[in-house]
C-alpha positions as CSV (number, residue, x, y, z in Angstrom):
1,X,-0.9,12.6,-14.2
2,X,-4.7,13.6,-15.2
3,X,-6.7,14.8,-12.1
4,X,-9.9,13.5,-10.6
5,X,-11.6,17.1,-11.1
6,X,-14.9,16.1,-9.2
7,X,-12.6,15.3,-6.1
8,X,-10.4,18.4,-6.3
9,X,-13.9,20.6,-7.1
10,X,-15.5,18.9,-3.8
11,X,-12.6,19.5,-1.6
12,X,-12.5,23.2,-2.7
13,X,-16.0,23.6,-2.2
14,X,-15.4,21.9,1.3
15,X,-12.2,23.4,2.4
16,X,-11.8,27.1,0.4
17,X,-14.5,29.4,1.9
18,X,-12.5,32.4,0.4
19,X,-12.8,32.4,-3.3
20,X,-11.6,35.9,-3.5
21,X,-7.5,36.2,-5.1
22,X,-5.8,38.0,-1.9
23,X,-3.3,39.7,-3.8
24,X,-5.9,41.4,-6.5
25,X,-9.4,40.4,-5.1
26,X,-10.7,38.6,-8.1
27,X,-12.7,35.5,-7.8
28,X,-11.3,34.0,-11.9
29,X,-9.4,31.0,-10.9
30,X,-8.0,28.4,-13.4
31,X,-6.4,24.8,-12.6
32,X,-4.8,22.7,-14.7
33,X,-6.3,19.6,-15.9
34,X,-2.9,17.7,-14.7
35,X,-0.8,17.0,-11.5
36,X,2.5,18.5,-11.0
37,X,5.8,17.8,-9.3
38,X,7.3,20.3,-6.4
39,X,10.9,19.4,-5.7
40,X,13.3,20.7,-3.2
41,X,15.6,23.3,-4.5
42,X,19.3,22.5,-4.7
43,X,21.1,25.3,-6.4
44,X,24.2,23.8,-7.8
45,X,24.3,20.9,-5.0
46,X,23.7,18.2,-7.4
47,X,19.9,16.6,-8.4
48,X,18.8,17.0,-4.8
49,X,17.3,14.4,-2.5
50,X,15.9,11.7,-4.4
51,X,12.4,10.2,-3.9
52,X,11.3,13.6,-2.3
53,X,8.5,15.0,-4.4
54,X,5.2,17.0,-3.5
55,X,2.3,16.6,-6.1
56,X,0.8,19.8,-6.5
57,X,-2.1,21.2,-8.4
58,X,-1.4,24.8,-8.8
59,X,-4.6,26.8,-8.9
60,X,-3.9,30.4,-10.7
61,X,-5.5,34.1,-10.2
62,X,-6.5,34.8,-14.2
63,X,-6.1,38.3,-13.4
64,X,-2.5,38.6,-11.4
65,X,-0.9,35.3,-11.3
66,X,-1.0,34.4,-7.8
67,X,-0.4,30.7,-7.4
68,X,-2.2,28.6,-4.6
69,X,-0.4,25.1,-4.5
70,X,-3.2,22.3,-3.0
71,X,-1.6,19.0,-2.5
72,X,-3.0,16.5,-5.0
73,X,-3.1,13.6,-2.8
74,X,-4.8,14.9,0.2
75,X,-7.2,16.9,-2.2
76,X,-8.4,13.6,-3.8
77,X,-7.0,15.3,-7.0
78,X,-5.0,12.1,-7.8
79,X,-4.4,8.4,-5.8
80,X,-1.6,7.7,-3.6
81,X,1.1,6.3,-5.1
82,X,1.5,2.5,-4.4
83,X,4.3,1.7,-1.6
84,X,8.1,1.5,-2.7
85,X,7.5,3.7,-5.6
86,X,9.2,6.8,-4.0
87,X,8.9,8.9,-1.0
88,X,5.7,11.4,-1.4
89,X,4.7,14.4,0.6
């Protein structure tokens, strides 16, 4: 799903006061143009819980690869799903 990059940038400017990576100190970040799904891990226990999905935007340090996951809905990057289309966090 494509992101509302303007809303995401505004969210970051408003809420992310420390832009430096906590691992390497770099301020070089990369953001994808799409949202991704983060699901619970169930090692060998089948497909897991149906409908439990965290829509995230991975913000990655270009130097060391440290990743911060932002909630794609609460950051404004995507619209909340319509009711009845599954459970999202």
